[in-house]
C-alpha positions in Angstrom: 0.0 0.0 0.0 1.2 3.5 -0.8 0.4 6.3 1.6 0.9 10.0 1.2 0.7 12.5 4.0 0.6 16.3 4.4 0.1 18.6 7.3 -2.4 21.4 7.6 -2.6 23.5 10.8 -5.1 25.9 12.3 -3.6 28.0 15.1 -5.8 30.3 17.2 -4.1 32.9 19.2 -6.6 33.9 21.9 -6.2 37.2 23.8 -8.1 39.7 25.9 -7.6 43.4 26.3 -8.4 45.2 29.6 -8.6 48.8 30.7 -5.5 50.5 32.2 -7.0 50.1 35.7 -6.8 46.3 35.4 -4.2 44.9 37.7 -3.7 41.5 36.1 -5.3 38.1 36.5 -8.0 39.6 38.7 -10.6 37.5 37.1 -8.6 34.3 37.1 -8.6 34.2 33.3 -12.4 34.0 33.2 -12.3 35.4 29.7 -10.3 32.3 28.6 -12.6 29.9 30.5 -15.4 31.3 28.4 -13.4 30.5 25.3 -12.6 27.0 26.6 -16.1 26.1 27.6 -18.2 27.7 24.9 -16.2 28.6 21.8 -13.5 25.9 21.5 -16.0 23.0 21.4 -17.9 24.7 18.7 -14.8 25.4 16.7 -13.7 21.8 16.9 -17.2 20.6 16.0 -17.2 22.9 13.0 -13.9 21.4 11.8 -15.3 17.8 12.2 -18.5 18.7 10.5 -16.8 20.4 7.5 -14.7 17.2 6.9 -17.5 14.7 7.5 -19.8 16.3 5.0 -17.4 15.5 2.2 -17.9 11.9 0.8 -14.9 9.7 1.1 -13.2 11.6 4.0 -13.0 10.6 7.7 -11.7 12.4 10.7 -10.9 11.3 14.2 -9.3 12.8 17.2 -5.6 11.8 17.2 -3.6 13.1 20.1 0.1 12.6 19.3 1.6 14.0 22.4 0.2 17.5 22.4 -1.3 18.6 25.7 -5.1 18.7 25.1 -5.3 21.9 27.1 -3.4 23.7 24.4 -4.4 22.0 21.2 -6.4 19.4 19.4 -4.9 17.1 16.8 -7.0 15.4 14.2 -6.3 12.6 11.8 -8.0 13.2 8.5 -8.0 10.5 5.9 -9.2 10.3 2.3 -10.7 6.8 1.7 -9.4 5.8 -1.7 -9.5 2.2 -2.8 
């Protein structure tokens, strides 16, 4: 069997800006917790859905050593026989 592979990455750099009166970490990174609990799951689902809608493609979560708190790795395969 012959196998070809390529890599495609999506990187999200998440930030928040505060007024000058903000003294740092006052909210315990609540703004990021909102991203983690509400936005990140929808982004990951959207990627899965975009791939799954295409005939002949499959996607599965494929952690290859990356800390799941900082990233999601997916294995995407084209089913060609």
